[in-house]
C-alpha positions in Angstrom: -15.3 -6.8 -11.9 -17.9 -4.9 -11.0 -18.1 -2.5 -8.6 -19.5 -2.3 -5.2 -22.5 0.1 -5.1 -21.5 3.8 -3.6 -23.8 5.0 -0.6 -24.5 1.7 0.7 -26.2 1.6 3.8 -25.5 -0.7 7.1 -27.1 0.0 10.2 -25.2 1.7 13.3 -22.3 3.9 15.9 -19.9 7.0 16.5 -17.3 9.8 16.4 -13.9 10.3 15.4 -11.1 12.0 16.7 -7.8 14.0 16.3 -4.7 13.0 14.9 -1.0 14.1 14.4 1.5 13.6 11.6 0.2 14.0 8.2 -2.7 16.4 7.9 -1.8 18.1 5.0 -1.4 14.6 3.1 -5.1 13.5 4.7 -6.4 16.0 2.2 -4.8 15.0 -1.1 -6.1 11.4 -0.8 -4.1 8.7 -2.9 -5.5 7.4 -6.4 -8.3 5.0 -6.0 -8.8 3.8 -9.5 -5.4 2.0 -9.8 -5.7 -1.9 -11.6 -2.8 -2.7 -9.7 -2.9 -6.2 -8.1 -0.5 -7.7 -5.6 0.7 -10.4 -7.6 0.8 -7.8 -11.3 2.9 -5.7 -9.1 5.3 -8.1 -7.9 5.6 -9.5 -11.6 6.4 -6.2 -12.9 9.6 -5.6 -10.6 13.0 -6.1 -13.0 16.0 -7.4 -10.8 18.6 -5.1 -10.2 22.1 -6.0 -11.3 23.6 -3.9 -9.0 25.4 -4.4 -5.3 24.8 -7.1 -3.3 22.7 -4.8 -0.8 20.2 -4.3 -3.5 20.3 -7.7 -5.6 17.1 -8.9 -4.0 14.9 -5.6 -5.0 14.7 -3.4 -7.7 16.8 -0.4 -8.6 16.2 2.7 -6.4 14.5 5.6 -7.2 14.6 9.1 -5.2 11.4 10.5 -3.1 10.9 12.3 0.1 10.9 10.5 3.1 10.1 12.5 6.5 12.8 14.4 8.4 14.5 12.5 11.4 12.2 14.1 13.8 9.5 11.2 12.4 8.0 9.1 15.1 10.4 5.8 15.2 8.8 2.5 15.6 11.8 1.9 18.2 11.4 4.8 20.7 11.2 3.8 24.1 9.4 5.5 27.0 11.8 7.4 26.9 10.9 8.7 23.4 14.3 8.4 22.5 14.8 6.3 19.0 17.4 2.9 18.9 19.2 3.0 15.9 18.3 -0.3 14.7 16.1 -3.0 15.3 16.7 -6.2 16.9 18.0 -9.0 13.9 17.4 -13.0 14.0 17.5 -15.9 11.7 20.3 -16.2 9.6 20.1 -13.3 7.3 23.7 -12.1 6.0 24.3 -8.5 7.4 24.1 -6.9 4.1 20.2 -8.5 3.9 19.5 -7.2 7.0 20.9 -3.5 6.4 19.1 -0.5 6.3 19.9 0.1 2.4 17.9 -2.8 1.6 14.6 -1.2 3.5 15.1 1.6 1.6 15.4 -0.2 -1.5 12.1 -2.1 -0.6 10.7 1.5 0.0 11.8 3.3 -3.4 10.1 0.3 -5.1 6.9 0.9 -3.2 6.8 4.5 -3.9 7.1 3.8 -7.5 4.2 1.4 -7.4 2.2 4.5 -6.0 2.3 5.0 -2.5 3.3 8.3 -1.7 2.3 9.1 1.9 5.9 9.9 3.5 4.6 8.6 6.9 3.8 5.3 5.4 7.1 5.3 3.8 9.0 5.9 6.8 7.1 3.3 8.8 7.7 0.7 6.0 11.6 1.4 6.0 11.7 1.2 9.7 10.0 -2.1 10.5 12.3 -5.3 9.6 10.7 -7.1 7.8 12.7 -10.3 8.0 12.6 -10.3 11.8 9.0 -11.5 11.4 9.8 -14.5 8.9 11.5 -17.9 9.6 15.4 -18.1 9.1 14.8 -20.0 5.5 12.6 -17.5 4.4 14.4 -14.4 5.8 16.7 -13.9 2.5 13.2 -13.6 0.7 11.9 -10.6 3.0 12.1 -7.6 1.2 11.0 -9.0 -2.3 7.4 -7.6 -3.5 5.4 -10.7 -2.7 3.5 -12.4 0.1 5.2 -15.3 2.3 3.9 -18.7 4.2 3.8 -17.8 7.8 2.5 -21.3 8.7 -1.0 -22.6 8.8 -2.3 -21.6 5.4 -1.7 -18.2 6.5 1.0 -15.5 5.2 2.5 -12.0 5.7 1.6 -10.0 3.1 3.3 -8.2 0.5 4.9 -4.7 1.3 3.1 -2.7 -1.5 -0.2 -4.1 -0.3 0.8 -3.3 3.4 1.9 0.4 2.9 -1.4 1.2 0.3 -3.6 -0.1 2.9 -2.3 2.2 5.3 -2.2 4.5 3.2 -5.9 4.9 1.9 -6.4 4.1 5.3 -5.0 8.0 6.6 -6.0 9.3 3.7 -9.6 8.8 3.9 -9.9 9.7 8.0 -9.2 12.9 8.2 -9.8 12.9 11.8 -6.6 11.0 12.3 -6.0 7.4 13.2 -5.9 7.7 17.3 -7.4 4.1 17.9 -7.0 1.4 15.3 -8.0 -2.4 14.4 -6.7 -4.7 12.5 -8.0 -8.0 11.6 -5.6 -10.9 11.1 -2.4 -10.0 13.0 -0.7 -13.2 11.8 3.0 -12.4 12.5 2.7 -9.0 13.6 4.3 -7.5 10.9 1.4 -5.4 9.6 0.3 -4.5 13.3 4.2 -3.1 14.2 3.9 -0.6 10.9 0.2 0.0 11.8 1.7 1.4 15.5 4.0 3.7 14.1 1.1 6.0 12.3 -1.3 5.6 14.5 -2.0 6.4 18.4 -3.4 3.1 19.4 -3.6 -0.3 17.6 -5.2 -3.1 18.7 -4.9 -6.4 16.5 -7.0 -9.6 16.4 -5.8 -13.3 15.5 -8.2 -16.4 15.6 -5.2 -18.9 15.5 -3.7 -19.5 18.7 -0.1 -20.4 17.4 0.1 -17.3 15.4 -1.0 -15.1 18.2 1.7 -16.7 20.1 4.0 -15.8 17.3 2.9 -12.3 16.8 3.5 -11.9 20.6 7.4 -13.8 20.6 8.0 -11.5 17.2 6.9 -8.4 18.7 8.2 -8.5 22.1 11.7 -7.1 21.6 10.8 -4.5 20.0 8.9 -3.0 22.9 6.0 -1.0 21.0 4.1 0.4 23.9 1.0 1.3 21.8 0.2 -1.5 20.2 -2.1 -4.6 22.1 -2.4 -8.3 20.8 -5.7 -9.9 21.6 -6.5 -13.9 21.0 -10.3 -13.9 19.2 -12.5 -14.2 16.4 -11.8 -10.9 14.0 -14.8 -11.2 12.9 -16.6 -9.7 16.1 -14.1 -7.0 16.5 -13.6 -5.4 20.0 -17.2 -3.2 20.7 -15.8 -2.9 24.2 -13.0 -0.9 22.8 -14.5 0.7 19.6 -15.3 3.2 18.1 -12.7 2.6 15.9 -11.2 5.7 13.6 -9.6 3.4 11.4 -10.5 -0.3 10.9 -8.2 -2.8 8.2 -8.7 -6.9 7.3 -5.7 -8.9 6.3 -8.1 -11.6 5.2 -10.9 -11.0 2.7 -14.4 -12.3 3.1 -17.5 -12.1 1.0 -18.7 -9.1 2.7 -17.4 -6.9 5.4 -18.8 -8.1 8.9 -21.6 -6.1 10.1 -20.2 -6.2 13.7 -17.3 -4.4 12.3 -19.3 -1.8 10.3 -20.8 -0.9 13.5 -17.5 -0.2 15.6 -16.3 2.2 13.0 -16.2 6.0 14.6 -18.4 8.5 12.4 -15.7 10.0 10.2 -13.6 6.7 10.2 -12.4 4.5 7.4 -12.4 0.5 6.9 -9.9 -0.8 4.1 -10.6 -4.8 3.3 -10.2 -7.4 0.8 -13.3 -8.6 -0.6 -14.3 -11.6 -2.8 -13.8 -15.4 -3.1 -11.6 -16.0 -6.1 -11.8 -12.3 -7.6 -10.9 -10.4 -4.7 -10.7 -6.4 -4.5 -9.5 -3.6 -2.0 -12.7 -1.9 -0.5 -12.5 1.3 1.3 -15.6 2.4 3.8 -16.2 5.2 5.1 -18.8 6.1 7.7 -20.6 9.5 7.0 -23.2 9.2 9.6 -24.5 6.9 12.7 -26.8 5.0 9.9 -24.6 5.5 6.4 -21.7 4.1 5.3 -19.9 4.9 1.3 -18.1 1.9 -0.2 -15.1 2.9 -3.1 -13.7 -0.4 -5.0 -9.6 0.5 -4.8 -8.0 -2.5 -6.9 -7.8 -5.9 -7.4 -6.0 -7.9 -5.0 -5.4 -11.5 -3.1 -5.8 -12.6 0.4 -6.2 -15.4 2.3 -10.0 -16.0 3.2 -11.7 -14.4 6.2 -13.1 -17.1 8.9 -14.7 -17.1 12.1 -14.0 -18.5 15.5 -11.1 -19.5 16.7 -8.4 -22.2 16.8 -6.7 -23.5 20.0 
């Protein structure tokens, strides 16, 4: 796989803003030359032969997580966090427990994700809540899972990795973030914990409605869902400090590059059979710098909408 050219230029617009938690982390960027892929990472995991609460994930490893003061996904307008998320489906209490989410996060940390804010967000969001009951028992394995309409919920590692990169390479902070490909709403829920305001676009009407159904009980005040063509972005709301794509095209759509704030970052899978994650940073009104991160595998990026 050849890397895309650095200092690749595209045509167009705007400014960056301020961020909150994790300013120091943004200065210490994560490694970007790892050869990990979504499938290889899943294959490398060794099942734990331990307690039932952690039987479907790799053994736990210690790492630093943020203090209880970190902003919580389920904080209401009062700012007081709930003790747990609403649960759905037929998942047993042991698999729905916070211990299972923590074991998943421990595995993600061993795979190289180090941003404590991202790790905390991954631990807070109940992934099984975004899956059909028949797949809920597989929610915390390190793999993409089907959500219908030839789409998937992304692998936990890759969700965390992409958001970590977005945070690390957006020094002004993630005040305004755009997600392309809402799917079932899981990644949008994680993004809403690390960004001040998140907009997410889905082109398949049934999935847009599914995400609304999944997210409604969580009452996330800083997340807005849109039904539309993600390749066009949301020009009326741009510029965005961060843009993240959950589907792979042969190139990043020019409309999305134009909607990046100067100083902002975009993370996207690019390619057909052999895909790579790309980080694109907007360095001026007319210049973008592109770096290849690692191999990955995503569903294809498509134009238009499906009612």
